[in-house]
N, C-alpha and C positions, 0 to 999 in steps of 0.2 A: 099611424098605421105602417107607413114606411120603414121606420126604426122597428117594429114590432116584425115586419116582414124579414127584414134583414137580420135580425138576431136568429129568427127562426131557423133562416138560410145557413147561417154559422152553425146552429146547433145540429142541424141535419147532416152539415160536412163533417161535423167533428164526431158524429153517432157514426156515420158510415167510416169515417177512418179508423174510428175505435175497434168498430164491428169486424172490419179488415183486418185491423191488426191481430184482434183476438183470433180470428179465423186460422191466420197465419200460426199464431203460438200454437192453437190446439192442434193443427196439423203436424207442428214440429214434434210435439210430444206424443203424437200416434206414429211416428217413422221409428223405424229400428236406429239401433247405434250403427254408425259407421264402423268399417271393417279396413284393415290394411295396414301396413308398417308406416311409420312417421316417415314423411319425405317422399312416397312412394306416388305414382302416377299410374292408373289405368287409361291406356291409349287404345280406343276402339276404332280399329281400320282394318280394312283388308288385308293380306299378305303380300299382294304385289305392290301396293302404295307403301306398305311400311317398308317393304326391302328396295322401293325406288326413291325418286328426290323427294316427295311429301316425308316419306320416315328420316330421310336422312337430316332435311331442315328443322323436324321436330328434334331430333336429338342433337344438333348443333345449339338448338336455343335452350332446351330443358335439362339435358344432360351434359352441358358445359362444364367444364372443372369449377368449381368452388372456390372463388378467391380467397387468397389469404389463409391455407391450409399447407401445414408441412408435407402432407402427399396428396395424390391425386383423389378427388373424392369429388364424384357428378353431383350438380347442384339437386337433381330429383332421381329417384331410382325410377325408370319407365318400364312398364310392363304391357307387351303387346298382345290385345284380345280380338280376335276375328269377330266381326259383327254377328255372324251366326252363332257364334259362342259368349255372347253378352249376357249371361243369363242372371237370375237373381242373384245369384252367388256374388256377381261381380257388382251388379249395380248397387250393392250397397256400400262400394269403396269411397274411402275418405276424397279423393281426388280422381276426377274421371274427364280425359278431354275424348270427345265423340267427333271422328272425322266424316262429315257425310259429304262424300263426292257423287254428284248427279247431274246429270244433264239437264234436269227440270227445278233447278235450283235457280230462283227470281232473284233471291235476296242474297248475295253472297255476303260473308264477311264473318264475326265472330260474335256468340251470345254467351254471356254470363248468367247462370243460375245457381241458387242455393238451395239445399234441400230438397234434390227432386226425390231420390229413391231411399235416403237416409239423414241422419243428421248427427253433426254439422258437418254438410257434405259442400264440395265445390264442382261444378260440372261447367265444363267448357264446350260448345259447340261450334266447330268449323264447317262452315257450308262455303260449297263450291261448285262449279258446274263440271269442271274439269281439274286434272292434275296441276296443271300450269297455273291454274288460278289458285289452287289450292296452297301451295308452294308462296306464291305472291302475299296470300293472307296472312298466312304463318310467320313470313319476314317481317311484314310492316306490323303485325302486333306481337311480336317476340317477347318485347320488354312489359307489355300489358298482362301476358299469360303469366309469365315469372313472377311478377310483381304479385297477381292475384292469387297464384299457389301459394306463394309465402306468405301473404299474408293470412291466408286460411290456416296454414301450419302454426304460425305465430298466435294466432287468435286461439286455437284449440289448446295451445300449450298455456296461454294464460287463462283460459276458463278452468283448466284441471288444478291451476294454481290458485285459482280462487275458491275452488273448491275445499282444496287441502292446505290451506295458509297457515304459515306459522304466525299467529297472530301478533307475538310480543316483539317483533322486529321493526315493522312499520313504525311504531311509536319512537324508535330510537333514531333512526334515520330523520325521521319528522321533523325532530326535535333541532336536528343539527342544520337542515337545508330546507325547511317549510313544505317538504312533502316526501314521498317515499313511493319505491316501486312495492309490488306484491311479491312475497318470499314463499317459496313451498314447504311444505313438511319437510324436515330434515336438515335445513340450514341452519346454521348455528352463528351468534356473534363471536369473532375472532379477537378485534380490537377496536376500541372507541376510544377517539381523543377530540378535542374542540373542534377539529376541521376534517377528521379524516375516521372513516369507519370500512371494517372488513369484516365482511360477511359471507361464510364459505359452507359447502356440503362436500364431506370426502368420505371417501370409503378406498378398499384397495386398488393401488394403481389410477385412480380417477379424481381429480379436485376440481371441482367447479366453484370460483370465486366471484363475488361481486364486492368491487368498493366501491365508496362512495365519499368525494371529498370537495372541498373547496379552497378557492385562494382568491384575493382582490383583487378587482380589476384596475387596471394601470391605464391612467388618463394618457391618453396620445398613442397607445400600443393596439396593434390588431389583435385583439385579446381571441377572435376567432380563426386565425390562421393556423394553418397545421403545425408550423414552427413552433407557434406559442402555445399551442396545446400541448404538442409533446415535449417542450422544456421545462412546462409547469408540472407536466405528468410525470417525468422523470426526476424530478426532485422532490414531491409527494412520495413516490415509489422507492426513492433512495432512502427516505427519512423513515418510513413507514413498513416497507416489507422487507425484513430482512430475509436472507438464505440460510441454510442450513450451517456455514461456516463463515467464521471472522472473514471481514473485508468482503461478505458478498451480499446481493441486493438485488430485487427486481428492477428490471428497467427496458426500455424500449428497444428492440433489435434493431441494429442498423444493417442486418442482411439484405432487409428489403424495405424500401421506401413504404412507409404506413400510405394509404389512401383515406381520402377525405371527400364526402358526400354533404351536402346542407339541405335538410330537409325541414318537412314541418308534418306533424303526426298527432291528431286529437288537440289541435290549439297549441301545441308548443315547438318552437323553432329551436333546432338544434345542430350541431355538427356533429357528423358520424364518423369516426375514426376506425379504420381498421388495419390490423398488422400484426406483429410478432412479439411476444414479451420473451425474454431471457434472463438469466442471473447471472449478473456480473461475478466473473472469476470462478463460475462452475458451469455446467451441462445442462442445467434445467430450461424449459423453455415450452412455448407452444402460441397459440392464435389469441386475440384480443377483439374485442368491439367496444368501443367508449362513446356517450353522448355528452357532448359539453353545452352547456347552456346559460344564460344570463338567470340569476336569482332575481326573486319576485321587486326587489326594491334596486335591482341594477347594479349593486355594490361589489358582487362576487360572481365567479365562474363557477358553477356546478359542474362536476363530472361524476358520471356513472360508469364505472368500466367493470364489463365481464370478461374473465379470461377462464380456459381450462388449460388443464394438465392431465394427459391422459398418453403417456410413453407408448403403451402397449395397444392402442385401439384407434379405430378411425374417429375424426371428432367433430365433424359435420354436424351431428345432431345434439351432441353436449354443447357446442357452440351456440347453435340455434336456441338451445333452451335457456342460457344464459342472456342472450340477445334478447329473447322474450320477455325475461324478467326486467330487464332496463327498459323495454318498449311499454311495461306495465305500469310506469311512473305516473304519479297523480300528486298534484298539490293538494295539500289538506285545504278543506273547507272550513271557512269561518262563519260565524253564526249570521253576518249578512249575505254572505252569498247563499246561506242555505235558505 
């Protein structure tokens, strides 16, 4: 009897969870689609605080200069909307920050919610009793807010990629490294060898490229150090990405030292490197981002590198797009895992 009651309790809990999940999915389907430009954030705050210290710290955080771009571009584009003007037209925006400064606030801090008025939407509430407290809350949660909005932007791009995917490309990459990112429609295979693949999307004056390559792990070497990743990357680029003229090839620019961060995303540990690429003996160049990680058997280092060439345009969104592609990487599933 006890076992029966235990199983019944589990079944009821599962049914409640499933019902809750189903209700959330139904609600999401009923919500309107989001509006707004990619990388844009609506900030709902009164004019006085927007022009004062609260607005200043918000801009310092969310509109800070995007790292590793050749020209100055803000991390996000901020649009101020006063609270009395925050109507239905603005409520369906993709990213919203609502600043609530009121002496009746009893639980100061930030609250992050998804799909409040539209989908897929991210809304961040900042609750504070006064402006001084609001400034402190924003400063303490600056990184969290940036990461939350950045991830929301990335998720939207990946969602669109999967809707309109170039399905022929993933099997090619999977054959070489055991998994693959998802590639949007329009991307084409440009080069393929036993250890290097070059896939790109090119239109007039804009090229977005994804490079996938691997090289063997050398025992005793710090394979995940910045120096090792750049050295091996430069060798692969020199051998596989020629320039337009003789004795020209892609390489890592030495004008600015690349940056490295060690991350974990959806179970994958990797080194994320950001910097600039250039063509040796030529004047072409632009930003890149790469993920380096161990193969499943630990014998190779796998690198996924996204780069942008768009000399006439701002590059933040182009780079965010190729970055999202490499973030969409998934190991191929075998029968046992399924």
